[in-house]
N, C-alpha and C positions, 0 to 999 in steps of 0.2 A: 799592626798590632800595638796595643797600648799597655804600658806597665806603670804602676804607681810606685813612686820612690819616696822614702821618708825624708823629712826635713832635718832629722837628727838621728844619731845612733847612741846607744848606751855604751859608755866606755868602762863603767864599773857599776856596782849595785846602786850607787847614789849619784853618779855623775853622767850627764849626757853631753855629747859633742854636737853642737848645732852646725850643720853643714852650710857654711858660707865662706866667702873668700877672706873676710877679716879673721875668723878663727883659724882658717887653714894656714894663712901666712904667718901667724903668731905661734902656732903650735909646735911643740917639740916633735922630732921625727918619730920617736917611739909612740907618742900619742896618735899621730897621724896613721901609723901602721895599725894600731889597735882599732881606730875608727874605720879604716878601709877594710880590715878583716871582718869586723862586725857588719859593715854595710854589705859585703859580699855574702855573708851568711843569711842576711835578711832577704836578699833578692834572688839567691841561688835557685830556689824552687820555681820562681817565675821564669827563669831563663834557661834552666838545665835541658829542656826538651827542644830548644830552638835548633833548627838546622844550621850547619856551619855556613857562614856567609863568606864566599871566596871571590874576591875581585868584583863583587857587585857594587853598584853605586847605591849607597843608602843615604838617607837623610834622617837626622834625629831632630824631632821637634819637642822641646821641653816647655810645658805649660805649668806655671806656678799657681797654686791655690793656697792663699794664706788664711789664717784664722782670725785676723783682725784687720782694721782699716789703716793701720800705720803704714806710712810710705816706706818703700824699700827699693833697693837696686836689684832688678830682676837678674842681671848678669852676675851680681855678687853671689846669689844663691845657685843659679844654674851652672856657672862655670865649674864649681867644685863638684856638683852632682854629675856633670858631664864627664869630668875626669874620673870620678869613682865608677860611674856606670860603664864607661868604655873599657876601663881596666878590668871590671868584672866580666864583661863580655869576652875579653881576650883570655882571662883566667879560666872561664868556663868552656873555652874552645869554640865559642860561637863566632868570634872574629879571629882571623889569623893575626891581624895587627889593627891598631886603631888610627892609622895614618890616613892621608887623603886618598890613597888608592881604594880604600874601603868606605870611608865616610866622606862624602862629597859636600855635605851641607849640614850645618847645625843652626837651629833657630831657637831663640828664647822668647817666651811671651807670658803675659800676665793673664790668668784665666778667671780671676775673681776671688771673692771671699767664700770660704767654706769652713765655718766655725767647727763643724763636727768632724771633718776629715781634711785637715791641712796636709798638703802633699805637693809633689811635682809629678805630673804625668809625662811620660816620655813615649812618643809615638815613633815607631821605626817604619819608615816608608822606603820601599825599593823604587829607585828611579830608573827610568828606561835607559838602557845602554845605548850610547851613541855609536853608531857604526861609521867607520871611515868609508868614504865613497870609493867605488871601484875605479880603476884607471879609465875605463871607457866613459863612465859617468863624469869623471873629472874633466876629460877632454871635451865632452859635450857642454859642460858648464863654462869652460874657458872659451869655447867657440861662441856661445851665446853672449858672452860679455863683449866680444869684439864686433859681432855682426848684428 
């Protein structure tokens, strides 16, 4: 499933908070709280009907679509959106936690220029669960190593 995330959130009637690492690290904690709350409100309708993900291996793939040709650091944008999005999933009850037991892989990439709809698309992919080999299979594997 793919969800489109905004590149900024409004923090007042006349101010917007651009979601990137430079703004994140320099912002006051109160401003960050307002930005995260507004971000959650924007995407809540997109995630509220997801099933709860419990101990599944998921991968998050973030693809940035900018509205101009200026060079930028993809991780600068995606790292903050990843933080906000994962916290929103936990807050909505979709994820129990956003640690490595639930999210096994995160990928950032550049998708191109979209002047009409700049955004970050996040794709949630369920990875296959790796099963531990049974004792009998383990013994056979060890036997094949030596003979």
